[in-house]
N, C-alpha and C positions, 0 to 999 in steps of 0.2 A: 504492499501500500504506498510505502515512501515514495516510491517512483512515482506513482500516480500524483501523490499530493506535490511532489517537487515538479512533475509536470504542469500542476494547475498553478503553482506560485509563478513559473517561466511565463506562462501566458497571461498571468495577472500583471506582469511588467508593462508588458505592451498595452495593456487596456487602461494603465493609469500611471502614464510615464511621468507626468508632472509630481504627483506625490511620491513617486516611487525614487525620483531622483532627490526629491527634498528629505525623505529619511535616508537614503545612502548617505548623502552630504552631511546631515545631521551627526549620524553616527560616525562617520569618516573622521569628522572636525574633533569631536569630543575624545575619540579613542585615539587620534594624532597628538592631541595636547596631553592628554593623560599618559601615553607610552612614552612620550619625550621626557617629562619629568620623572616618571617611575623608571625609566631604563636609566637614566643618569642616578638617581637614586639607588638603583641596586648596584650598579657601579662603584659609588663611593661606600656604600655600606658593607660591602661583600666581605667574606672573609679572604686575607690576603695569602696565609698560609693553613689551608683547611685541615691539613692530615695533621697538623701539629700545634694549633692555634692554643689547644687546651693543654699543652705540656710547655710553653714558653711564657715567662711571667717577668714584668718590669718590678725592680725593686727601688723602694723610696725608703729614706731616712730623713730625720729632722737635725740637722748639725747645726743651727744657726743659734746665735745667741739671743737672749731674752728680747733686748729692745723694747721700744715703747709701745708696739704694735702687735705684741706677741699672742695678745689674745683674740686678735682679728684673723691669724692665720691657722684656718682649720686643717688644710693640707701642708705637708712637706714640700720642699723644692721638688720640682718634676726633674731635675738632674742631682746627680751625685757628685761631691768632692773628688778631689784625686787621692787625698789620703784615705778616705774609706771606700772606694772604688777597688784601690790597690790592696787595699787589706783584706776586703771580702774576697777578691780574686786569690790572694795567697793563701788563705784558709781552706777554699775549695770545698764547701759545705753541700754544693748541688750536684746534679749528676752532670751538668756542663755550665760553665759561667763566661759570662764575655763583657767586657769593658770596652768603650768606643768613643769616637768622636769624628764628626764631620773634618775636613782640611782641606788644603789645597797645595800643589807642588807644581815647581817650574821644571818642567822636562826639557832637558838640553839635547837635542837629536844631534847623532854623528855627522860630523862633515860641517866645513866652516859657512857653507852658504845656507845651511837649515838655522831657521831660527827658533829660539825657544818659545815654549807656550806654557801655558798654565792647565793644568789638569784637575779635576776633583779627586778628592782622596777619600778615604775611609781608613782610621787608625783604629785598630782593634786587636784583640788576641786570638790565640790559636782556635780557641772552640768556637768560634765564630762561622766556621765553615759549616762544620757540621749542624750546629744548632740550627742555621737558618737555611739548611739545604743549598747553599751556591754552589751552582754546576760548575764542573771545572771542564774546558776544552781538552787541555793537556797540562802535563807536569802536576802539581799536588801544592797543598797548602802548607805554612810553616807549621812547627810544632810548638809545644811549650818549652823545650829547651830553647828553640831560638828567640823566645820572647825573654827568657832569662838571659841569655847572650846578647840582648838588643842587637840582633843580626840585622844586616843590612840586605834584606830580601824583600821581594816584593812579588805580589799577583796582580795581573794588569787582565783589562778586558780585550777581546778580540781586535776591536775598532783601533786601540791603542798599539796593540801588538803589530797589526797591518801598517799603521803609519810609521813606527819606528824600525821594524825590521823586515817589511814587504812580505815577501812569500816565504822566506825563511822562518825555521822554526824558533819562537820566542824563548823557549824555556831555555836556561842557561846563558842566554845574551846578558848585556849589562845595559842599566838604564841609568842615565847619569841626570842628578840633580846639583845645586849648587852647594847642597849640603855634603854630598858623596856620591858613590857608585854602588848602586843596588843591584843584586843579581835576580833575574826573573826566574822564578821557580815554579809558577803557575800561569795558566791564561783562563779566565772565566768565558763561560758561554754567557748569552743574552741573560740578564738577570735584573730585571726592574719590577719590584714589587709594587703594587699599587693600591692603597698609599705605601710611602716609604715608612712601615709602622715601627720598625727598630730605631728610628731616629725622627721624631715628630717636632724637634726644636726647629727646624727651619727646612724649607722646601719639602713639603709634605708629597708631594708629586713631583716628576720627572728629576731632573738633578742627578744624570747618569754619574755613577762615581766609577772611575777609570781605573785606579790605582787603590790597593790595597796594602797596607804596610802594618808591621807590627806596632803596637802601641807605646811599647816600652821604647821602641828605637825612634819614634816620633819625638819622645819627650827627651831623650838623649841628645839628638839632634836640633830639639826646638824648634819642630817644623810649624808652619802657619797653621792655625786652626780656624774653624767656622761655626757659626752657630750660637745661641744664647749663652751668656754667662752671668749667673746672679751671684753677686756678693753681698756679705752682711757685715765685712770688715775691712779693714786697710791692709791689702797686700804689696804695698809698695816696699817693703823690707825683705819681702821672701825672694827668694832665689826662683827665677822664673815667672815672677809677677803673679797675675791672676792664675795662671796656669801652672803653678809651681805645687811641691809637694804638700806641703800645710798651707798653702792659702785658702784663706775662709771663703771660698768660691764652688759654686756647682756650676759643672759644665759638660759632665759625664753623662752617657747612657750606660746603664747597667741591667741586663738581662741573665736569666738563669734558665735552665732546662731541668723539670722536674718530671718523672714519667707517672705520677700518682697523686690524687688529690691530698691523702695522708703525709706525702713528702712536701707538697704546698704548704700544709698547715705547720709542719716541723720546720720547714725553713721561716715561715713568718715568726715563728717563737724565737728562732735564731737570730732574725734582725731585731727582735725586742730586746733577747738579752744581749746582742752587741750594743744596741743602744744603751741600756742600762750601765754596762760596763764603759761605755765611754764617757756618761754622765758623771759616773762614781770617779772616774780620774779626773774629771773637772774639765774635758773638753766640751762635752755637750752640756747645754744648760736648759733648755726647753724639755717638757715631758716627754717621755718616749712617743714617738709618732711614727710608725713603720707602716708601710703598703705594699701589696703584692699582687699585681694587676695580671691577668690574663690579656692573651692578645686583644680578644674583642672587647673585653671590660676596658683596658687602656684606650682603644680606638673610641670607645664611648665616652669615657672621662674627658677625652680631648675635644670631642664634639667635631669629629671628624668629617662627619655630613654637615656641611654648611646651614644656617637657620634658613636663610633664602631659599636653599633646595628644598627643604622640608615645607616651607610655606607655599613654595611654588607647585608642590605634588598635592597638599591638599586644597589650593586652590583650582587645580585641574580636575580633581575630583569633583570638586563643587560642579564645576562646568560641566562634566560628563553627567551629572545629575538633572542639569538643567537640558541637557541634549536628551536624556532618557523620558522626561516630562514631556518635550516636544514630540519624540516619537510615539509615545502613548497616544497622543492627540492626532497625529497623522496617520497611525494604524486605524484608529477609530472611524476616522472620515473615511478612510480606504475601505475598510470591510463593511462598514453600514452603507456605503453605497452601493454595495453588492447584496443588497436584503433581498432583492428578488431572485437573484441566482442561489443565495443560500436557501430561500423557500423552497424553489423547486428540486434542489437536492434532497432536502429533507421529505419532500413528498415521493420522491422516488425510492425513498428507503434509507438515505443516509442518517446515522443517529446523531444526536449531539456532540458524542464523542469525536465521532468524525468530522464534524466541523470544526472542533477545537483544534484537534491534530492538524488539520489543513492550514487553519490559519496561523498555527504556530509555526509549523514548516515553512511558511510563506515569510513569517517574520524573521526566521534563522537565516534563510537565504538572503534577506536584504542585511542581515548581521554579517554574515560571510563577504559579501561585496563591498560593505562599507570598511569591513577590516581590512579587507585587501587594499583599497584607498586611504584608508586610515596610517596603513603601515607606511605608504609612501610620505604622507604628512609627518609621522613619525621620524623618518630618516630625514627628511628635510629639516627638523626640529633639532635633532641631534647635530646636523652639520652645522646649523646656526650657531648652537652653544660651542662648537669647536672651533669658531671663530672669534669668539670671547677672548679678552686677556686674563682671565681665571686661571690659576696654575693647575685646576683640575678639568679644565673645559677639554682638553685634548683624550680625555678618558671616555668623552661621550661616544658611545656607538652601540649598536644593536647586534646583539649575539643570538645563537638559536633560541634560548630560553625566551629572551624578549619576543623574538619572531612569533613562536606559537601562543606565548599569551596575548598576543596583540589580537590573534583569530578567535583565542578562546574567550577574551573579555567582549570582542565585539559580537560574537553570536549568544554569549550570556545576557549582555546588556538587551540585546533584539528580545530576546526571548522573555526576558522580565517586561519589556515594554509590551510585549504581544500578550501577556497574561490577560489584562482586562480587556482589551479588543476582543481577543478569541472568546471570552468568556460572554461577552455582550453578543457576538457575532451566533454564538450557538444557541443564543435563548430568542434568537428573531421566529416569530409565531409563524409557521408556513402558511396557514391557512388565511391570515390576512395578507401575506405576500402574493399569493395567487389570485385572492379576489381583486387585489390593486392592478394586477397585469390585464 
């Protein structure tokens, strides 16, 4: 019977071209606007490392002095001081742990004619690669012994490897910086988590990091760092300034890997005990305030989805509701104009349920066509978003999930819009309609 209902629906398109066109456009515009904002929301709120997001945790401590506004600070600093990060790293109480910071280095290509250039870098410890599943095209990462020795080794990405060494194998080659020569021990495959969840202090989206260096080496050579620095005291007399070992400044990200909820609870207690010991020694002044966020909790805490995107999504749903109500009115007009036809079908033996199913089939076909057109509107809307200057704009794209969701939402909306008109149509008294013919 569905094929018969489908045939009747297609015939109905030709008899009521204006109404059908208005309904298709109404659904298409509503679906296009909704899927544009919903597609962007899905991209921004997605899990950047779904297979491990429940095992990776971001740690926070409260190392600041009391100060005048101590009672106003409910949350500890979003980053960690160098002393605390290195001490936690030394104690190794997690399955894996990594300290890190963003940076920039000046690369000096071989040859007198080649011009030096700046490359974004990440200074981190050896566990970083295994923790975040950094893919290696060739070679390998450094190990804990390299961290201890402050080895001048580097892992670079494929683009930089091609720039510096052409078609030659990069592993084993030397990369020259003003601070010294680094031996390339590994080449990364493409790896661009979106958002860059492991460091939300700056450039949450984009900002490709081409050079990875041992954190200990970066401090020994005093390489340039990037990102936010929060200080609560004077570090002018500290060796290394704000980035010195004993500087009263927070500027590092500290992540741990814990493979069970119990280990996470134990590690949180360990952080509290560490904080208590530091306060007992006179180093910490404020009450113990430690946090341990999973990846998704950390993204939520940092409001990784901008408020304007959330607002636009709800406005789009409101607009879709308006389109739904308009479609209801148009379907009512379309079906009730065919009361005579419905009356004849009823007199020939069609039941009310048959009429109801026929009308819903027609509404579903209208939704399907509207969804196809709405898909084009959504693709155009996402293209417009990619032209915006926002750092997350280039992530706006339509994936397979969004594609199928567009059609599912369009058909669902049209079926919902068709319930009342179909119910009204099946209630048409056949006798009255036959008398009026």
